[in-house]
C-alpha positions in Angstrom: -30.1 -4.5 -3.8 -26.4 -4.2 -2.9 -23.5 -5.6 -4.9 -19.7 -5.4 -4.7 -17.7 -3.1 -7.0 -14.0 -4.0 -7.1 -11.6 -1.1 -7.0 -8.1 -1.9 -8.2 -4.7 -0.2 -7.7 -1.8 -1.4 -9.9 1.8 -0.4 -9.2 4.3 -0.9 -12.0 7.9 -0.5 -11.1 10.0 1.3 -13.7 12.3 -0.6 -16.1 16.0 -1.2 -15.5 18.0 2.1 -15.7 20.9 2.0 -18.2 23.2 3.2 -15.5 22.4 0.3 -13.1 25.8 -1.4 -13.3 27.2 -3.4 -10.4 30.9 -2.5 -10.4 33.2 -2.2 -7.4 33.3 1.5 -6.3 34.2 3.7 -3.4 31.7 5.9 -1.5 32.3 9.0 -3.6 31.7 7.0 -6.8 28.6 5.5 -5.3 27.2 9.0 -4.6 27.8 9.7 -8.3 26.2 6.3 -9.2 23.0 7.4 -7.3 22.9 10.7 -9.2 23.3 8.9 -12.6 20.7 6.4 -11.6 18.2 9.2 -11.0 18.9 10.7 -14.4 19.3 7.5 -16.4 17.5 6.4 -19.5 16.1 2.8 -19.5 18.3 -0.1 -20.6 17.1 -1.0 -24.1 17.6 -4.7 -23.2 15.2 -4.4 -20.3 11.6 -5.4 -21.0 8.5 -6.3 -19.0 8.0 -10.1 -18.5 4.3 -9.3 -19.3 2.4 -6.1 -19.8 -0.7 -4.9 -18.0 -3.7 -3.7 -20.0 -4.2 0.0 -19.4 -7.7 0.5 -20.9 -10.2 2.3 -18.6 -7.4 3.2 -16.1 -6.5 6.4 -14.5 -2.7 6.7 -15.2 -0.3 8.3 -12.7 3.5 8.6 -13.0 6.3 9.6 -10.8 8.0 12.8 -11.9 11.3 10.9 -12.2 12.5 10.1 -15.8 12.7 6.3 -15.4 9.0 6.1 -14.4 7.9 8.4 -17.3 9.9 6.4 -19.8 8.4 3.2 -18.5 4.9 4.6 -19.0 5.9 5.6 -22.5 7.3 2.1 -23.2 3.8 0.8 -22.2 2.3 3.1 -24.9 0.9 5.7 -22.5 0.4 8.8 -24.6 -1.7 10.7 -22.0 -0.8 10.7 -18.3 -3.8 11.7 -16.1 -1.5 12.9 -13.2 2.2 13.3 -12.5 2.5 12.9 -8.7 5.5 14.0 -6.7 4.4 11.8 -3.8 5.1 8.8 -6.1 8.8 9.6 -6.6 11.3 7.0 -5.2 12.2 7.2 -1.6 15.6 8.8 -1.8 18.5 6.4 -2.3 20.8 7.3 0.6 24.6 7.5 0.3 27.2 7.9 3.1 30.9 8.7 3.1 32.5 5.4 4.2 36.1 4.3 3.9 35.8 1.2 1.7 34.9 -0.2 -1.7 31.8 -2.3 -2.5 29.8 -3.3 -5.5 27.1 -0.7 -6.4 24.1 -2.8 -5.3 25.9 -3.7 -2.0 26.2 0.0 -1.4 22.5 0.3 -1.9 21.7 -2.5 0.6 24.2 -1.1 3.2 23.0 2.5 2.7 19.3 1.5 3.0 20.1 -0.5 6.2 21.8 2.6 7.8 18.9 4.8 6.5 16.3 2.4 8.1 18.2 2.8 11.4 17.8 6.6 11.2 21.2 7.7 10.0 20.6 11.0 8.1 22.4 12.7 5.3 21.8 15.1 2.4 18.6 13.2 1.3 15.2 12.7 2.7 15.0 10.7 6.0 13.2 7.3 6.1 10.7 8.9 8.5 9.9 11.7 6.0 9.8 9.3 3.1 7.2 7.2 4.9 5.1 10.3 5.6 5.3 11.2 1.9 4.1 7.7 0.9 1.2 7.9 3.4 0.2 11.1 1.6 0.4 9.1 -1.7 -1.9 6.4 -0.2 -4.4 9.0 0.9 -4.4 10.5 -2.5 -4.8 7.1 -4.2 -7.7 6.1 -2.0 -9.4 9.4 -2.8 -8.8 8.8 -6.5 -10.3 5.3 -6.2 -13.6 6.8 -5.1 -14.1 8.2 -8.7 -11.8 5.9 -10.7 -12.3 2.1 -10.5 -8.8 1.3 -11.7 -5.6 3.3 -11.1 -2.3 2.4 -12.6 0.8 4.0 -11.1 4.2 4.0 -12.8 6.6 4.3 -9.8 9.5 2.9 -7.9 10.5 -0.2 -5.9 10.6 1.2 -2.3 7.7 3.6 -2.8 5.5 1.0 -4.4 6.4 -1.5 -1.6 5.5 0.9 1.3 2.4 2.2 -0.5 1.2 -1.4 -0.9 1.9 -2.1 2.8 -0.1 1.0 3.8 -3.0 0.1 1.5 -3.2 -3.4 3.0 -3.4 -1.9 6.5 -6.4 0.1 5.1 -8.2 -3.0 4.0 -6.9 -3.5 0.4 -6.1 -7.1 -0.6 -2.8 -8.0 -2.3 -3.6 -10.0 -5.5 -0.2 -10.0 -7.1 3.3 -8.7 -6.3 6.6 -8.5 -8.1 9.3 -6.1 -6.9 11.8 -6.5 -9.8 12.3 -4.0 -12.6 9.0 -3.8 -14.5 7.4 -5.7 -11.6 3.6 -5.4 -11.2 1.8 -5.3 -7.8 -2.0 -5.4 -7.8 -4.3 -4.6 -4.9 -8.0 -4.7 -4.8 -10.8 -3.6 -2.5 -14.5 -4.5 -2.8 -17.0 -1.8 -2.0 -20.6 -2.5 -1.5 -22.8 -0.4 -3.7 -26.6 0.0 -3.6 -28.0 -0.9 -7.0 -31.4 0.7 -6.2 -29.8 4.2 -5.5 
């Protein structure tokens, strides 16, 4: 007799970095803002709206500090795997002759990046290829682990979710904010008589 086994993938975006200010800055200061964001501790005032239970889960983190600190905040004492494919899609920065707020720089730079403008960071095309490798790895893990929890990053989590949906996973919950949780599930028929 066959029955369905639900496999689940949970993406948790890192908490808000302490360096994530939104001041008006020029492009040189924005490049420094990106570097500081990548090395930043978490803002102690930033907390999850709600936490996700981690029992019976295979725990994966990005190698970036903010993801590791977010896992530690959740009480993770043992990470099953630190996965380079899970790191954030590089935050691009360009030398442009004006001043904007930090988060406006992020939006403008991402828009140029999506259009294929390159720089001293990974291209959008390469970043998507890396995330596709992440998805292949996660699907392989899901064959032996019913529930996988990944502490990652906004853009990487978003594109990984899109690629999983294309592969037949169902989106059950999404939140792209800091500490946001995105849940995908896939039912697999199993033979109970085997």
